[in-house]
C-alpha positions as CSV (number, residue, x, y, z in Angstrom):
1,M,-0.2,-0.2,0.0
2,A,2.7,2.6,1.0
3,A,4.5,1.4,-3.3
4,A,1.0,2.4,-4.3
5,G,0.7,5.8,-2.7
6,L,4.4,6.9,-3.7
7,L,3.5,5.9,-7.3
8,E,0.1,8.0,-6.7
9,E,2.5,11.1,-5.5
10,D,4.9,10.9,-7.7
11,E,2.2,11.0,-10.8
12,E,0.8,14.0,-9.2
13,C,4.5,15.3,-9.4
14,D,5.2,14.7,-12.3
15,C,2.0,16.0,-14.3
16,L,3.3,19.4,-15.2
17,E,6.7,17.9,-15.9
18,K,4.6,15.5,-18.4
19,H,2.3,18.2,-19.9
20,P,4.7,21.5,-20.9
21,W,1.8,22.9,-22.0
22,A,0.0,22.5,-18.7
23,K,3.2,24.4,-17.6
24,R,3.8,27.4,-20.2
25,A,-0.4,28.2,-19.0
26,T,0.2,28.4,-15.3
27,I,3.7,30.4,-16.2
28,A,1.3,32.3,-17.9
29,A,-1.5,32.9,-16.0
30,I,1.0,34.3,-12.8
31,L,2.3,36.6,-14.8
32,I,-0.5,37.9,-16.4
33,F,-2.0,38.3,-12.4
34,F,1.3,39.8,-11.9
35,V,1.5,42.6,-14.6
36,A,-2.0,43.2,-13.8
37,S,-1.9,44.0,-10.0
38,V,1.1,46.3,-11.0
39,F,-0.9,47.9,-13.5
40,L,-4.3,48.7,-10.9
41,L,-1.6,49.8,-8.4
42,F,-0.2,52.2,-10.9
43,W,-3.7,53.0,-11.6
44,F,-4.7,54.1,-8.5
45,V,-1.5,55.3,-7.0
46,H,-0.7,57.4,-9.7
47,P,-4.1,58.5,-11.9
48,D,-4.2,60.4,-14.6
49,S,-2.2,63.5,-14.2
50,P,-3.6,67.0,-15.5
51,P,-1.8,69.2,-17.4
52,S,1.1,70.5,-15.1
53,E,2.0,73.6,-17.5
54,Y,0.2,77.0,-17.7
55,W,0.9,80.2,-18.5
56,V,-1.1,83.8,-19.4
57,K,-1.0,86.2,-21.8
58,V,-2.2,89.6,-22.4
59,P,-3.2,90.3,-26.0
60,S,-4.8,93.7,-24.9
61,A,-5.7,96.3,-22.1
62,E,-7.2,99.2,-21.5
63,G,-8.6,101.5,-19.0
64,L,-5.2,102.3,-17.6
65,E,-5.7,105.8,-17.6
66,R,-5.1,107.8,-14.3
67,S,-8.6,107.7,-12.9
68,A,-8.9,111.7,-12.9
69,G,-9.9,111.3,-17.0
70,A,-10.6,107.5,-17.4
71,V,-13.7,106.6,-19.2
72,A,-13.0,103.1,-18.6
73,A,-12.3,100.8,-16.3
74,P,-9.0,98.8,-16.1
75,T,-10.4,95.7,-18.9
76,F,-7.6,92.8,-19.5
77,N,-8.1,90.6,-22.6
78,L,-6.3,87.5,-21.2
79,T,-5.7,84.3,-22.5
80,L,-4.7,80.6,-20.5
81,R,-2.7,78.6,-22.5
82,V,-3.1,75.1,-21.4
83,N,-0.5,72.4,-22.4
84,N,-1.7,69.1,-23.2
85,K,0.7,68.2,-25.9
86,D,1.8,65.2,-23.5
87,T,-1.8,63.5,-23.1
88,S,-3.5,61.7,-25.6
89,R,-6.9,62.0,-23.7
90,V,-8.9,65.5,-24.2
91,V,-8.6,67.4,-20.9
92,C,-11.8,69.7,-19.2
93,G,-11.3,72.4,-16.9
94,R,-14.5,73.7,-14.4
95,G,-14.0,77.5,-14.7
96,D,-14.4,79.8,-12.0
97,R,-12.4,82.9,-11.5
98,V,-9.7,85.3,-12.8
99,D,-8.2,87.9,-10.5
100,V,-5.5,90.6,-12.0
101,A,-3.5,92.8,-9.7
102,Y,-0.5,95.3,-10.3
103,D,2.4,95.8,-7.5
104,G,0.1,93.8,-5.0
105,V,-3.3,96.2,-6.0
106,P,-5.5,94.0,-7.1
107,L,-7.3,95.9,-10.4
108,A,-10.0,93.3,-12.0
109,H,-10.9,90.1,-11.9
110,G,-13.8,88.1,-14.7
111,E,-15.5,84.8,-14.8
112,L,-13.0,81.6,-16.3
113,P,-15.5,79.5,-19.1
114,D,-15.1,76.0,-18.4
115,F,-13.6,74.3,-21.5
116,C,-11.4,71.1,-23.3
117,V,-8.2,70.6,-25.0
118,P,-7.7,68.4,-27.5
119,P,-5.0,66.1,-27.0
120,G,-1.7,66.6,-28.3
121,T,-2.3,70.2,-28.3
122,V,-1.9,74.0,-26.3
123,G,-5.2,75.3,-25.8
124,S,-6.2,78.7,-25.5
125,V,-8.9,79.9,-23.2
126,P,-9.8,83.7,-23.4
127,V,-10.9,85.8,-20.4
128,V,-11.7,89.2,-20.2
129,A,-11.3,90.9,-16.5
130,S,-12.9,94.2,-15.7
131,G,-12.3,96.7,-12.8
132,D,-15.0,98.1,-10.7
133,G,-13.6,101.5,-11.0
134,L,-12.8,104.4,-14.1
135,G,-8.9,104.0,-14.6
136,L,-6.2,103.9,-12.1
137,P,-5.3,105.7,-8.9
138,D,-3.0,108.2,-9.2
139,E,0.2,107.0,-7.2
140,L,-0.6,103.0,-9.2
141,Y,-0.9,105.4,-12.5
142,E,2.6,107.1,-11.4
143,R,4.0,103.8,-11.2
144,M,3.1,102.0,-14.2
145,E,4.0,105.0,-15.9
146,G,7.4,105.5,-14.6
147,Q,8.2,101.8,-15.1
148,R,6.9,102.3,-19.6
149,R,8.8,105.6,-19.6
150,R,12.5,103.1,-18.0
151,D,11.5,100.4,-20.6
152,E,11.1,97.9,-17.6
153,R,9.2,94.9,-18.3
154,V,5.6,95.8,-16.2
155,S,3.9,92.6,-15.0
156,L,1.0,92.0,-13.5
157,A,-0.3,89.4,-11.4
158,V,-3.0,86.7,-12.2
159,H,-4.5,84.3,-10.2
160,V,-6.9,81.4,-11.8
161,R,-8.9,79.6,-9.8
162,M,-10.8,76.3,-11.3
163,H,-13.5,73.9,-10.2
164,E,-11.4,71.2,-10.8
165,I,-9.3,69.4,-14.2
166,T,-9.2,66.2,-15.7
167,G,-7.1,63.9,-13.9
168,S,-7.7,66.2,-10.7
169,R,-9.5,63.9,-9.1
170,G,-12.1,66.6,-8.3
171,W,-10.1,69.0,-6.7
172,P,-10.1,72.6,-7.7
173,L,-6.5,74.4,-8.9
174,L,-5.4,77.2,-8.1
175,L,-2.8,78.8,-10.7
176,S,0.0,81.5,-9.7
177,C,0.8,83.6,-13.3
178,T,2.6,86.4,-14.3
179,A,2.0,87.9,-16.7
180,V,3.3,90.7,-19.0
181,L,1.7,93.8,-20.1
182,R,4.9,95.6,-21.7
183,G,8.5,94.9,-21.9
184,Q,10.8,92.7,-22.3
185,P,11.0,89.3,-21.9
186,E,7.1,88.6,-22.7
187,G,7.7,85.1,-21.2
188,P,5.8,82.8,-21.7
189,F,6.1,82.5,-17.6
190,L,4.6,79.1,-16.2
191,C,1.9,79.7,-13.6
192,E,2.6,77.5,-10.3
193,V,0.3,75.3,-9.6
194,F,-1.3,74.5,-6.4
195,G,-4.2,72.1,-5.8
196,P,-6.4,72.3,-3.6
197,P,-5.6,75.6,-3.2
198,H,-6.0,77.2,0.3
199,D,-7.8,80.5,1.1
200,E,-4.9,82.3,2.7
201,F,-3.1,82.0,-0.7
202,F,-5.8,83.9,-2.5
203,M,-5.5,87.4,-3.3
204,P,-7.3,90.3,-0.5
205,G,-9.6,91.8,-1.2
206,V,-10.7,90.3,-4.6
């Protein structure tokens, strides 16, 4: 009986050796399981990331005269550029708010529209930001005019807020950007990206 038991065990042990296809199928199944596990782990730990490069341009502006003689509020036609060149999917963002300041003084605000950027492209999102009063306060006007006369670069601080963007897991996004109103170099200067944003980072008074 003992010999018969040993014979049965030997037959079970030699099963894979007698059937090479079974051995190969077992190894393939183990490899597939391992690769799938690594892929799922990577997917959950590192989901598709939103674009990491944004910058803001200022195609035109008006209402930057001295307030005493101004007939229009400070108004900036802005373009948010979204670099989606390195992805193979459409990226969409839910807009929120855009704030514009010069030398720490809030000048204008506007609404960022919802947008989508096709894969492999750099998208342009137009935004109009306007102020509440006419022209610029005297001190601010003199400061800006002084930079212009000295041929210095006139830079604006532009904060862009989004409710979310593809790949951000529903988190809001805050961009802190430098946009050149006049002077060289024009840039573009990449925005700093914060997400989710914190209230204390938002510009006071806007």
